[in-house]
Biopython code that builds the backbone (N, CA, C, O; Angstrom):
import numpy as np
from Bio.PDB.StructureBuilder import StructureBuilder

atoms = [
    (1, "UNK", "N", (116.001, 38.217, 144.047)),
    (1, "UNK", "CA", (116.657, 38.627, 142.799)),
    (1, "UNK", "C", (116.978, 37.406, 141.937)),
    (1, "UNK", "O", (116.821, 37.432, 140.716)),
    (2, "UNK", "N", (117.423, 36.352, 142.585)),
    (2, "UNK", "CA", (117.736, 35.110, 141.866)),
    (2, "UNK", "C", (116.489, 34.571, 141.159)),
    (2, "UNK", "O", (116.547, 34.097, 140.025)),
    (3, "UNK", "N", (115.368, 34.661, 141.864)),
    (3, "UNK", "CA", (114.098, 34.211, 141.298)),
    (3, "UNK", "C", (113.755, 34.997, 140.040)),
    (3, "UNK", "O", (113.266, 34.439, 139.058)),
    (4, "UNK", "N", (114.016, 36.295, 140.083)),
    (4, "UNK", "CA", (113.725, 37.163, 138.951)),
    (4, "UNK", "C", (114.519, 36.724, 137.718)),
    (4, "UNK", "O", (113.990, 36.719, 136.607)),
    (5, "UNK", "N", (115.756, 36.366, 137.913)),
    (5, "UNK", "CA", (116.603, 35.922, 136.804)),
    (5, "UNK", "C", (116.012, 34.664, 136.164)),
    (5, "UNK", "O", (115.971, 34.543, 134.939)),
    (6, "UNK", "N", (115.562, 33.742, 136.990)),
    (6, "UNK", "CA", (114.944, 32.520, 136.451)),
    (6, "UNK", "C", (113.708, 32.877, 135.634)),
    (6, "UNK", "O", (113.465, 32.302, 134.573)),
    (7, "UNK", "N", (112.929, 33.836, 136.141)),
    (7, "UNK", "CA", (111.716, 34.236, 135.443)),
    (7, "UNK", "C", (112.051, 34.793, 134.060)),
    (7, "UNK", "O", (111.366, 34.492, 133.082)),
    (8, "UNK", "N", (113.095, 35.597, 133.985)),
    (8, "UNK", "CA", (113.496, 36.168, 132.694)),
    (8, "UNK", "C", (113.910, 35.063, 131.728)),
    (8, "UNK", "O", (113.561, 35.104, 130.548)),
    (9, "UNK", "N", (114.646, 34.088, 132.220)),
    (9, "UNK", "CA", (115.059, 32.971, 131.356)),
    (9, "UNK", "C", (113.843, 32.206, 130.859)),
    (9, "UNK", "O", (113.779, 31.827, 129.689)),
    (10, "UNK", "N", (112.867, 31.974, 131.754)),
    (10, "UNK", "CA", (111.655, 31.280, 131.350)),
    (10, "UNK", "C", (110.910, 32.071, 130.281)),
    (10, "UNK", "O", (110.414, 31.500, 129.310)),
    (11, "UNK", "N", (110.832, 33.390, 130.465)),
    (11, "UNK", "CA", (110.140, 34.226, 129.485)),
    (11, "UNK", "C", (110.824, 34.142, 128.128)),
    (11, "UNK", "O", (110.162, 34.142, 127.090)),
    (12, "UNK", "N", (112.145, 34.072, 128.140)),
    (12, "UNK", "CA", (112.887, 33.972, 126.889)),
    (12, "UNK", "C", (112.550, 32.671, 126.165)),
    (12, "UNK", "O", (112.363, 32.657, 124.949)),
    (13, "UNK", "N", (112.475, 31.585, 126.924)),
    (13, "UNK", "CA", (112.135, 30.279, 126.331)),
    (13, "UNK", "C", (110.701, 30.290, 125.813)),
    (13, "UNK", "O", (110.417, 29.771, 124.734)),
    (14, "UNK", "N", (109.802, 30.888, 126.594)),
    (14, "UNK", "CA", (108.405, 30.989, 126.168)),
    (14, "UNK", "C", (108.320, 31.791, 124.879)),
    (14, "UNK", "O", (107.601, 31.428, 123.949)),
    (15, "UNK", "N", (109.075, 32.900, 124.842)),
    (15, "UNK", "CA", (109.063, 33.762, 123.661)),
    (15, "UNK", "C", (109.515, 32.999, 122.427)),
    (15, "UNK", "O", (108.909, 33.118, 121.361)),
    (16, "UNK", "N", (110.564, 32.227, 122.567)),
    (16, "UNK", "CA", (111.063, 31.431, 121.441)),
    (16, "UNK", "C", (110.011, 30.436, 120.965)),
    (16, "UNK", "O", (109.810, 30.259, 119.764)),
    (17, "UNK", "N", (109.347, 29.794, 121.912)),
    (17, "UNK", "CA", (108.327, 28.814, 121.555)),
    (17, "UNK", "C", (107.141, 29.483, 120.864)),
    (17, "UNK", "O", (106.607, 28.964, 119.884)),
    (18, "UNK", "N", (106.740, 30.637, 121.383)),
    (18, "UNK", "CA", (105.600, 31.339, 120.793)),
    (18, "UNK", "C", (105.886, 31.769, 119.363)),
    (18, "UNK", "O", (104.990, 31.764, 118.520)),
    (19, "UNK", "N", (107.119, 32.138, 119.089)),
    (19, "UNK", "CA", (107.454, 32.582, 117.736)),
    (19, "UNK", "C", (107.223, 31.478, 116.712)),
    (19, "UNK", "O", (106.986, 31.753, 115.536)),
    (20, "UNK", "N", (107.291, 30.238, 117.159)),
    (20, "UNK", "CA", (107.090, 29.127, 116.236)),
    (20, "UNK", "C", (105.629, 28.976, 115.828)),
    (20, "UNK", "O", (105.333, 28.442, 114.760)),
    (21, "UNK", "N", (104.718, 29.445, 116.677)),
    (21, "UNK", "CA", (103.306, 29.164, 116.430)),
    (21, "UNK", "C", (102.419, 30.405, 116.321)),
    (21, "UNK", "O", (101.262, 30.307, 115.913)),
    (22, "UNK", "N", (102.958, 31.571, 116.684)),
    (22, "UNK", "CA", (102.114, 32.762, 116.696)),
    (22, "UNK", "C", (102.670, 33.869, 115.814)),
    (22, "UNK", "O", (103.879, 33.965, 115.601)),
    (23, "UNK", "N", (101.779, 34.695, 115.312)),
    (23, "UNK", "CA", (102.223, 35.910, 114.632)),
    (23, "UNK", "C", (102.663, 36.913, 115.698)),
    (23, "UNK", "O", (102.411, 36.709, 116.886)),
    (24, "UNK", "N", (103.303, 37.968, 115.285)),
    (24, "UNK", "CA", (103.785, 38.976, 116.235)),
    (24, "UNK", "C", (102.633, 39.573, 117.039)),
    (24, "UNK", "O", (102.765, 39.775, 118.246)),
    (25, "UNK", "N", (101.526, 39.854, 116.399)),
    (25, "UNK", "CA", (100.404, 40.461, 117.105)),
    (25, "UNK", "C", (99.783, 39.491, 118.107)),
    (25, "UNK", "O", (99.414, 39.882, 119.214)),
    (26, "UNK", "N", (99.671, 38.227, 117.712)),
    (26, "UNK", "CA", (99.128, 37.219, 118.632)),
    (26, "UNK", "C", (100.044, 37.046, 119.829)),
    (26, "UNK", "O", (99.572, 36.919, 120.959)),
    (27, "UNK", "N", (101.354, 37.041, 119.592)),
    (27, "UNK", "CA", (102.313, 36.887, 120.679)),
    (27, "UNK", "C", (102.196, 38.056, 121.655)),
    (27, "UNK", "O", (102.256, 37.865, 122.869)),
    (28, "UNK", "N", (102.030, 39.261, 121.122)),
    (28, "UNK", "CA", (101.900, 40.443, 121.972)),
    (28, "UNK", "C", (100.674, 40.309, 122.874)),
    (28, "UNK", "O", (100.725, 40.669, 124.050)),
    (29, "UNK", "N", (99.582, 39.797, 122.331)),
    (29, "UNK", "CA", (98.371, 39.602, 123.131)),
    (29, "UNK", "C", (98.611, 38.593, 124.240)),
    (29, "UNK", "O", (98.178, 38.801, 125.373)),
    (30, "UNK", "N", (99.300, 37.499, 123.924)),
    (30, "UNK", "CA", (99.589, 36.467, 124.919)),
    (30, "UNK", "C", (100.484, 37.021, 126.026)),
    (30, "UNK", "O", (100.227, 36.789, 127.208)),
    (31, "UNK", "N", (101.524, 37.745, 125.652)),
    (31, "UNK", "CA", (102.437, 38.296, 126.646)),
    (31, "UNK", "C", (101.707, 39.267, 127.567)),
    (31, "UNK", "O", (101.976, 39.299, 128.768)),
    (32, "UNK", "N", (100.782, 40.062, 127.017)),
    (32, "UNK", "CA", (99.992, 40.968, 127.862)),
    (32, "UNK", "C", (99.124, 40.168, 128.819)),
    (32, "UNK", "O", (98.975, 40.537, 129.984)),
    (33, "UNK", "N", (98.553, 39.080, 128.334)),
    (33, "UNK", "CA", (97.678, 38.260, 129.167)),
    (33, "UNK", "C", (98.454, 37.605, 130.309)),
    (33, "UNK", "O", (97.922, 37.429, 131.405)),
    (34, "UNK", "N", (99.708, 37.246, 130.050)),
    (34, "UNK", "CA", (100.507, 36.567, 131.065)),
    (34, "UNK", "C", (100.977, 37.500, 132.178)),
    (34, "UNK", "O", (101.298, 37.044, 133.275)),
    (35, "UNK", "N", (101.019, 38.802, 131.901)),
    (35, "UNK", "CA", (101.549, 39.749, 132.892)),
    (35, "UNK", "C", (100.586, 40.008, 134.024)),
    (35, "UNK", "O", (100.893, 40.781, 134.931)),
]
sb = StructureBuilder()
sb.init_structure("model")
sb.init_model(0)
sb.init_chain("A")
sb.init_seg("    ")
for serial, (resi, resn, name, xyz) in enumerate(atoms, 1):
    if name == "N":
        sb.init_residue(resn, " ", resi, " ")
    sb.init_atom(name, np.array(xyz, "f"), 0.0, 1.0, " ", f" {name:<3s}", serial, name[0])
structure = sb.get_structure()
């Protein structure tokens, strides 16, 4: 469970970084690819 929390925090940081360089549609594609 602790590991899961870290993963969520990492995803949040990744999401913030992606917003700087990607459009919403591009970000959605990347997030799907990462899953």
